[in-house]
FIMAR-9751 format. One record per residue (C-alpha): x, y, z. Coordinates in steps of 0.05 Angstrom, whole numbers, plus 32768, in hexadecimal, padded with zeros to 4 digits. Layout:
BEGIN
XYZ
...
This chain:
BEGIN
81547D4E810C
81997D6E8107
81A47DB88116
81CC7DE280E6
820A7DDB8112
82017D8F8117
81F77D8B80CC
82387DB080C0
825E7D8880F4
824B7D4980CE
825F7D63808A
829F7D8A8099
82CF7D5080A7
82C47D328062
82CF7D768041
830F7D828068
83297D3D8054
83187D4B800C
83407D8B800C
837B7D6B802E
837D7D337FFB
83767D657FC2
83B17D8D7FDA
83DA7D4E7FE9
83CF7D2F7FA5
83C97D6B7F77
83E87DA57F9F
841D7DB67F6A
83EE7DB87F2E
83E07DFB7F0C
83987E147F0B
83A47E5B7EF1
83D67E877ECD
83DD7ED17ED8
83EA7F047EA2
84067F4A7EA9
83C27F657E95
83A27F3F7ECF
83D67F577F01
83C57F9F7EEF
837B7F907EE5
83677F7F7F2C
83787F357F26
83397F2B7EFC
83327EE37EE7
836C7ECA7F10
83587E897F33
83757E8E7F79
833D7E857FAA
83107E4E7FC4
82C67E5C7FCC
82997E207FD4
82597E467FE0
824E7E607F9A
82697E637F53
825D7E947F1A
82677E777ED4
82697EA97E9A
82347E847E72
82067E707EAC
820B7EA37EE4
82077E987F2F
82007E527F4C
81FA7E487F97
82177E057FAB
820E7DED7F64
81C57E047F5E
81B77E3B7F2A
819C7E797F4C
81607E777F1D
81497E387F41
814D7E597F85
81227E977F7B
80E87E787FA1
81127E687FDE
81157E8D8020
81567EAF8036
815B7E7E806F
815A7E44803E
81937E658017
81BC7E6D8057
81B47E238066
81C77E13801D
82047E3F801F
821E7E1E805E
820C7DD58052
82077DCD8007
81BF7DB5800F
817B7DD68012
815A7DCA8055
811C7D9F805E
80E17DBD8082
80F87DA880C8
813E7DC280BC
81237E0480A1
80F57E0C80DD
812F7DFE810D
815B7E3280EB
81247E6680E9
81167E5C8133
81607E638143
81667EA3811A
81287EC2813A
81467EB7817F
81857EDB8168
81617F18814B
81667F41818B
81987F7A817F
81C27F9181BB
81AD7FD581D6
81F27FF281CD
81EA7FEC8181
81AF801B8183
81D7804A81B0
820F804D817D
81E180568141
81BB808D8165
81FC80B18174
821280B2812B
820B80F28102
81C580F980E5
81E080FA809E
820B80BB80A5
820A808D8069
81DE80508076
821880228063
824480458096
820E803980CA
82087FEF80B7
82537FE380B8
8259800780FA
82217FDF8119
82437F9E8104
82867FB4811F
826D7FC98164
824D7F85816D
82937F668169
82977F6A81B5
82667F3081B8
828A7F038186
82877EBA819B
82C57EAC8171
82EB7EE28195
82D97EC581D9
82E87E7D81C5
832A7E9181A5
83417EB681E3
832E7E79820E
83557E4C81DF
83387E1B81AD
834F7DEB8177
83557E03812F
83237DCD811C
82EF7DF08147
82F77E368129
82BA7E2D80FC
828A7E218137
828D7E668158
82927E858113
824F7E648104
82337E808144
824A7EC68132
822E7EBD80EC
81E97EA98104
81E77EE48135
81FA7F1480FD
81CB7EF880C9
81927EFB80FB
81A07F428113
81B17F6480D1
816A7F6D80B7
81557F8A80FA
818F7FBB80FA
81877FCC80B1
813D7FDB80B7
814B800880F3
8181802D80CC
814E803A8094
811B805780C4
814E808080EC
8177809B80B2
813B80AF8087
810D80C780BF
80D9809180B6
80C6808E80FF
80D980608139
80F5801A8130
80C27FE48121
80CC7FA6814C
80DC7F64812B
80A07F358123
80B47EEE8139
807D7ED0810F
809D7EE680CE
80D67EC980A5
81157EF3809A
80FF7F158059
80B87F238071
80D07F3D80B4
81017F6C8092
80C97F888066
809E7F9080A4
80D47FB680CA
80E17FE58090
809A7FFE8096
80908008804B
804F7FF88026
80487FAD801C
800E7FA37FEC
7FF77F5B7FEB
80397F47800B
80607F5D7FCE
80977F827FF4
80A77F46801F
80AA7F1B7FE0
80DB7F4D7FC2
81067F4E8002
81097F028002
811E7F027FB9
81507F3A7FC3
81717F177FFE
81757ED57FD7
81917EF37F96
81C97F1C7FB7
81DE7EE87FEA
821F7ED07FCB
82487EDA7F8C
82897EB37F91
82C47EC87FBC
82E77EFA7F90
82B67F357F90
82CC7F6E7FBD
829E7F627FF8
82AC7F177FF9
82F77F1E7FED
83007F538023
82D77F2B8055
83027EEE8044
83447F13804B
83337F31808E
83167EF080A7
83547ECA8091
837C7EEF80C6
834C7ECE80F8
83297F108104
82E37EFE8119
82AA7F0480E8
82937F478105
82D57F6780F1
82D57F4280AE
828D7F51809B
82937F9B80AE
82CF7FA08080
82AA7F7C8048
826F7FAB804F
829E7FE58047
82B47FC78005
826C7FBC7FF1
825F80067FFB
828C80177FC0
826D80347F80
828B7FFB7F56
826B7FC67F82
822D7FCD7FAD
821880137F97
820E7FFD7F4F
81C27FF67F53
81BC803F7F68
81E080557F29
81B480297EFE
817480467F1C
818E808D7F13
819980807EC9
815280637EC3
8134809F7EE5
815D80CD7EB8
813E80AA7E7C
80F980B37E9A
810580FD7EA7
8122810B7E62
80E880EC7E3D
80B080FB7E6E
80A280B17E78
80B280717E54
80D880817E13
80D0805F7DD0
8102802B7DBB
8123805D7D8C
812780947DC1
814780647DF2
817780497DBD
818E80907DAE
819480A27DF7
81BF80657E02
81ED807A7DC9
81F080C17DE5
820680A47E28
823C80797E09
825580B07DDA
825C80DD7E17
829080AC7E32
8260808F7E66
824780497E72
8201802F7E76
81FA801A7EBF
81E67FD27ECC
81FE7FB67E8B
823D7F8B7E87
825D7F5F7EBC
82A47F4B7ECF
82957F017EC7
82527EF67EA5
82487EF27E5A
81FD7EE77E5D
81C37F0B7E7E
81CB7F067EC9
81977ED47EE0
818C7F007F1D
81767F387EEF
81467F067ECE
81297EF77F13
811E7F417F23
81017F4D7EDD
80D07F147EE7
80BC7F307F2B
80B07F757F0D
80867F597ED4
805B7F347F06
80517F6A7F3A
805F7FAF7F1D
80597FAA7ED2
80337FED7ECF
806A80147EF3
808B80427EBF
80CF803D7EE1
80CD7FF17EDC
80B47FF67E94
80F2801F7E83
811E7FE97EA3
80FC7FB47E78
81037FDF7E3A
814D7FEB7E47
81567FA07E48
81347F9B7E04
815C7FD47DE4
81A07FDF7E05
81C27F9B7DF8
81B97FA77DAD
81DD7FE97DB4
82167FCD7DDE
82217F937DAD
82387FC67D7A
82727FDA7DA6
82AC7FAA7D9D
82CA7FB97DE1
828B7FA27E06
82947F597E1A
82517F537E3D
82167F7C7E23
81E47F5C7E53
81C77F777E94
81E17F637ED9
81B87F5F7F18
81BD7FAA7F27
81997FBE7EE7
81557FAF7F05
81577FA87F50
81557FF37F61
81167FFF7F38
80F07FCB7F61
81057FEA7FA3
80F1802E7F87
80AC80137F74
809D7FFE7FBB
80AE80427FD8
80F8803B7FE9
811280797FC6
814F80857FF2
8186806C7FC3
81BC806D7FF7
81988036801D
819680037FE4
81DB7FE67FF3
81C67FD8803B
81957FA38021
81CD7F877FF6
81F87F848035
81C47F5C805C
81C17F298024
820B7F258015
821A7F19805E
81FB7ED58058
822D7EC28021
826D7EE0803C
82607EC88083
82517E828069
82937E848043
82B67E978083
82987E5C80A8
82AF7E2C8071
82F47E4C806E
82FD7E4080B8
82E37DF980B1
83157DEA807A
834E7E0B80A1
83607E3B8069
839D7E668079
83A67EB18079
83A07ED08034
83E37EEA801E
83EF7EF07FD3
84327F087FBA
84387F4F7F9E
846D7F687F6F
84837FAC7F55
84787FC87F0F
84C37FC57F05
84C37F7B7F17
848D7F6E7EE3
84B37F967EAE
84F27F6E7EBA
84CD7F2C7EBC
84A97F357E7A
84E47F577E59
84C37F9B7E50
84F17FD57E3D
């Protein structure tokens, strides 16, 4: 039975050769054109990156290594990590091997706890997570191997070691941050008998009726694991890593991007709007009440959080997965009922606005309500869970980028005057 490292070592040479041949034979062919609107619009839609771990098509949604995310909702996070790295789902022996390896790596260095304990009591949980990742940089295997001297073709190996250490430790650190930051009591030790999602739920110390919380944590970690290479957290991690900064530097930077209101904080804003609806109507509103409230929100110059997406033009399949989970486990919860009703009503409202390209919900429209149902009512923490999950994707991308020998990211920038002269603007 091959280990994860052995599996990758067997697959990487063929992928490297494929890329070399592609560049050699088709290197001068055009794959994208850039408009002035895209230059000033955050490069949206410009094809200029390689990300082999996942793809998001406007009419289908997220696919991980070619598999639609809807077909992966029953998988464990560890299975998704293997899939991201190898392009294949593990068999039972491979999964057991990876899980055993990750469990051995769960032990968090004591200095991490010292640093977290020394931080201000009101530190943002994402600041604490990013800081914890950054201080562990001292133990980077890549850093040590690079200083000793190694071939470029070997860069992926210590990057994989760092990735596995990070993926294993992040749930332990994140659970400890939750308990410390929100005064939930002492840290709860990791249980080596549990898988990653179940262990994370265990260490949070929240109610876990019939194992529902651990099922939600598994699902959450799977659904948020990767989303192409151009979103802020992935792109930032990629850019920093392309300078051969080790993955601790790169992931910490990516987490800082994830902490932004336009990226990882979105589910908080969605839940706040849902709770505002609940408060205004004293419970679940009627369809007509909700429809009018939606129009009032839009007419006030505001958006309806959780609806619309930069790429998708269909309902986000990750939202569908969370909606199905809610209908199965917490259908009687009024907050979830409002989420479901918004899905029934709001797209019809948004369709009447010509400027809205995508009236359908994205993943953030429902995830916060499920966390809220199981007792996690500290909104500032939600993005930390996102961060644990997204680390699997961006770190896997980093391993593959090193394996393919991709260079430092260095796009060309121009001035507004240059653009005016080039397009003939007055």
